[in-house]
N, C-alpha and C positions, 0 to 999 in steps of 0.2 A: 504494500500500500504506500503510494508516494503522493504527497500532497503538493508537490512542486510542479510547476509547468515546465515542460521541456524547452529547449532552446528555440525550436520552431514556433511553439505556441507563444512564448514570450515575444518573439519578433513580430508575430501576427498581431498580438495585442498592442504592441508599441506602434505599429503602422496604423492600426485602427484608431488608437487614442490620438495620435498626432493629427490624422486627417480630421477626426471629429472635432477636436479642440481648436484647430487652426481655421477650419472652414465653416463649421456648422452653427456656431452661436448666433451670428447675425441672421442666418436663414431661419433658425428656430424662432427668433423674435418676430420675423416677418410672418411666419405661419401662424403664430399665436395671435398677432394683431389682426390678421385678415381671416383667421379661421379657415385657411385654405390648405390643401394637401401639398406635399413636397412636389415641386415642378418636375416634369418628365425629364428635363435635361440633367437634373441631379440624380434621378433614379438610374438613368443611363450611365452616369459617371460611377455610381455605386457598382453597376455591373462591370464596367471596365476595370475597376479596382479589385474585383473578385469578391465583393462583400455579399452578393446575392446568390442564393443556392450553394453556399459553400459546402454543405453536407450532401449535396446532390451528386450522384456519380458523374464522372467525367464524360461518360458516353452521352449524357443528356445536357452537357454544357456546364456542369458544376465543377468544383475543385476536388470533389471526392474526399473531403476532409470529414472529421467526426463532428458529432453534435456539440461536444465541448468547445471545439474551435469556433463553431458558429455562435455559441452563447457568449464566448469571450468578446467577440466583435460586437455582438448585440448590446452588451452592457456598456461598452464605450460610447456608443451612439445614444443609448437611453440616458446616460449621464447628461447629455446635452438637452434632449427633450424626447418625449414620446413620439411626437410627429416626425422628427427627422429619422428616428429609429424604425418607424412602422414598416417601411418597405423591406427592411432587413428582417424584421420579425416575420412578415408574411411569406417571404421567400425561403426562409430557413426552418421555421417551425410551424408555419401555418398550413393551410389546406393543401398546398402543393405536396406535402408529405403523404397525404392520402392518395394523391394521384401517382406519386413515385412508387409507393408500395403496392397499390391494389388495382390501378387502372390498366386498360389495354395498352399494348405497345404503341399502337397508333396514337392514342391520346397522350401518352408520355412524350412521344416525339413532337407532337403538335404544340404542347404547352411548356414543358420544362426548359428547353433551350431558350425560349423567349423570356421566361421568367429570369433565368440566370443572366441574360444579356441586358436586363432592364427594359425590355420592350413590352412586358406584360406583367401586371399585378393581378393575382388571383385572391379573391375573398371567399369566405365561407358564409353560407346563409343557413342557419340552424333554427333560431328562435322564431316564434310566431305569436300573434296576439294572444292566443290561448295556450301556448306551449313555450315556456321559458325553462325554468328548472325541471318541470315535468315534460322533458323534451319528447318522450315517446307518445305524447298526446298530439303531436303535430298532424296537420290535416292536408298539407300540400301533397298533391298526388303526381305520380309519374307513371303514366300508362304506356306500356309497350304495344305498338301496333305495327306489325311487320318489321321493317328495318328502321323505324323511327320511335322516339319516345316523346310523349306529349305531357307537358307539365301545366298544372293549374294550382293556384294558391297564393298566399300572401306570407312574406317573411318580414320579420321585424328585427331591429337592432343589428343590422348588418354593417359592420365596420368596413368601410370601403364602398358602401352602397352608392351607386351612381357614378363612381370614379374608377373602380377597378375594371379591368378588361374582361375578366372571366369570373364565374361564380360556381362554387361547389354547393349544390342545392340538396340538402337533406330532404328526402321525400318518402311518402308512403307508396310503395311499389307493388304491394299485393294486399289482399284482404286479410292477411294474417294479423292477429291483434298485437298491439304493443310494439316492442322492438323487433319482433319477427317479421313485420311487414316493411321495415324501413331500410332504405338504401340511399345512394347518392348519385347525382347526375351532374355533369359539367355543362354549363350554359354560358355562351359568349354574350357580351354586353349588347351587341347589335342584333341579337336574335329577335325575330318578329314576335310581338306579343309580350316582350319583357319591358316593363316600365318601372320608374322609381318615384318614391314620394319625396317630399321636401326634406332637405337636410335637417337632421336633429340638432337641437340647441341644447348642448349638454353642459354640466357643471365644469367639466374638464375635457381633455382629449381634443382641444382645439387644434385643427390641422389634421385630424383623423376623421374623414367624412363618414357619416352614418345615415342610413335612410331605410325606409320600408322598400320592399321589392314586391312587385305585382307580376304574376305569371298568368297570362290569359291564352291558353292553347298554344304555349310555346313548344315548338317542335325542334328536336335535335336528333342527330343520327344515333343509332343504337350503340355505336362505338364510344359515345360520350358517357355511358354508364361506368361509374367508378367502382361501385359495389352494388350488387342486386339486392332484392328483398332478402332479409336475413343477415345482411352484412353490417348491421349496426355495431356489433362488437368490434369489428375491424376498424370502423370509423372512430370508435372510442379509443382503440389502441393508438391510432395516429394522434388523437387528441391529447394523449398523455404527454407527448412531446410539446404540444402547444402549451400545456400547463407550465412546463419548464421555461418556455419563452415568456409567458405571462409573468412568471416569478422573476425572470431576469429583467423585464421591463420595470417591475416594481423595485427590484434591487437597484437599478440604475437611477431611479428617482432618489433613493436613499443615499447611495454612494456619492452621487452628484451633489446632493444637499450637504453632505459632510465635507466635501471638498470646499464648497463655498463658505461653510461655517468656519473651517480651519483657517482660511485666509482672513476672514473678517475678525475673528477673535484675537488674532495676532497683530491687527492694525488698529482696531477700535480702542480708544483710551477713555477711561472714566476714573475719577478719583486719583488721577495722576499716574496711572499705569494701564497697560493693555489688559483687556478683560480676561485673557487667557490665564492671567496670574491669580485669578480668583478660584478658590477650590471648588466652588459650586459649578463653575464652567468646566473645570477639568473633569469632574465626575460625570457631567452630562456628555462630554465628548467621549469618554471611555465607554459609557453605556451605549451610545450610538454606534461606536466602532464594533463593539462586541456583537451587537445584533446584526449588523451588516455582514460581518465575517461568518456568523452562523448561517445566515440565509444563503450566502454564496456557497458555502460548503455543502449545504443540503441540495442546492441546484446542481452543483458539479457532481455530487455523488450519484444523483439520478441519471445524469447524462453519461457518466463513465461506466456505471454498472450496466447500462443498456448496450454497451459495446457497439455504439453507433447504430443500433437498431432503435426500437421504441421503448421508452422507459416504462417501469411498472406503475400501476395506478397508485400503489401505496407511496412509493418514493416521490413521484411527481406531485401527488396531492399534498404530502407533507411539505415539500419545497414551496409549492404555491401558497398554501395556507399560511405558513410561517412568514414567507417573504411579503405577502400582502399585508398582514398585520404589522410586521416590522416596518414596512415603508410608511404606513400611516403614522406610526409612532415616531419614527426618526424625522420625517419631514415636519411633523408637528413641533418637535423639539427644536428643529432648525429655525422655523418661523419665530419661535419664542426667543431664541438666542439672538436673533437679529433685531428683535423688537419691532419698531415701526418700519424699518427697512424690510423685514421679513414679510410684513403685511401689505407692503406696497407693490402695486403692479409694475413699478419701474424695475423690479428685481424678479428673479425667476423662482424664488422659494415658494411663493403662494401658488404658482402654477404646478410645481412639483407636488405640493400638498394635495391640490385638487385631483391631479392625475393619479396619485397613489390611491385615492378612494375609488377611482374608476377601475383600476386593475384588480381590486378586491371584489368587484362585481362582475367584470367581464370574464368570459371563459369558465364560468362556474363560480358561484359565490363562495366566500370563505366558509360559511356553514355547510355547504354541500361538500367541500373538501374534507371537512371533519367527518361527515357521514361516510365518505369514501374510505377514510382512514379507519374508522371503526369497523366498516364492513370487511376490509382487508385483514384486520386483526382477528375477527371471529370467523373468517372464512366463508361468509355468505352475504348476499345483498339483503338489505332491509326493504320490505314492502311499505312504501310511504302512503299507499292508497287504503290501508286498513287500520 
C-alpha cells in the first residue's frame, strides 16, 4: 500500500495545476457573472491538453490512463470553480463511462473520440418530475420498433441540458416493473422531437447549464441503445465512478477554499499582527486540512481499488458522502475566517460555499449515500416503499 503519487502522476498534477491556476481564474469569474457555460474554444483546448477522457482507452481517443489520474486533474480545475471543471468531470467520470463500458462498438466510435477531442459534451438525463431519489419510478419510455427506438417523456435537473451535444437518457424499455424495465439510450441534441425548457436558476452551479428535457416521439437508431431493459444495475455501476467525480468536485471547493484562506490569514493584520498568529485561527486551519486530507484519501482509495474499472458502491458512497459534508463545513469555515470578504461576491469563497451545497444534492443526496453504505454493510438493499 503506497500513499504517494508516482513521478508521472505528480507531473500530470503539476501540469494541470499550472494550467488551471494561470489561465482559468478570470474565465471562472466571467462564467459566474454571466451564468454561462465554458466556451467551446476552451473545451477544445482542454482536449488538446489531454484533460478530456483521460481514462478512456487510446483506441477511442483517450490517454488510456487510470481513474486516479483523471481525478487528480479534476481536483485542480475544481479548485478554480465548478464551471471550469465541469467538462473534465463529464468526460472522465460522467455518462461517457456508461457508453465506454456497455454501448455498441458503433456508438463508442461515434461518441468517445469526439468527447476526448473536445468536440462533444455528453450529459446524463436521469431524474424526472416524479422520479428523483426514487429513480426506478421514472416514466420516460423507449420503445423499440424494428431498427429504431422511439422515446417519449420528460427529464428534469439535467446538468448540461440544452448545451450538451448528446444525452444518455435513462428510460423504461419494457413493461417489467421497477429497475427490471429500465435501460438507457443515447440521443443527439439535434434529434427531431427533442426540446429543452428554460435554464434553471439555481443557488449555485452558475456556469453549469441545467434544464428540463422534453422527448416527443424522438427516434434514434437501435445502435444508440447503451443498455437494454434490465441493464439498470450496469448503469449504477458506471454511476459509482460518477460519485467519485462528484466527491472530487466537492473536494476541490474545499481545497481551493483552504488555499485562499492560507494566503489571507498570513496577510491580514489585526491587533498589530497577522491573524494566523492567533491560536483560534491555527486550530481552524488544522481542522480544515484534516478533513480535506481524509476526503481525498477516501476518493483515491475508491479509484485505486477499482483498478481502473468501476468503483464499489460502498467505497464510492463513503467518499461522496464524507466529501460532500466536509466541503460544506470547510467552505463555511473559510467564509467565516475571511469575515466580510468571505461574504462578498467580489471574492470566490461565497461561490465555493454555494457550490458545495449543490454537490451534496447532485448525483444522489448525502442521505441516500448513507443508505447505500448501510445496505453494503448488511449485504442487502432496503425497500424504501414499505
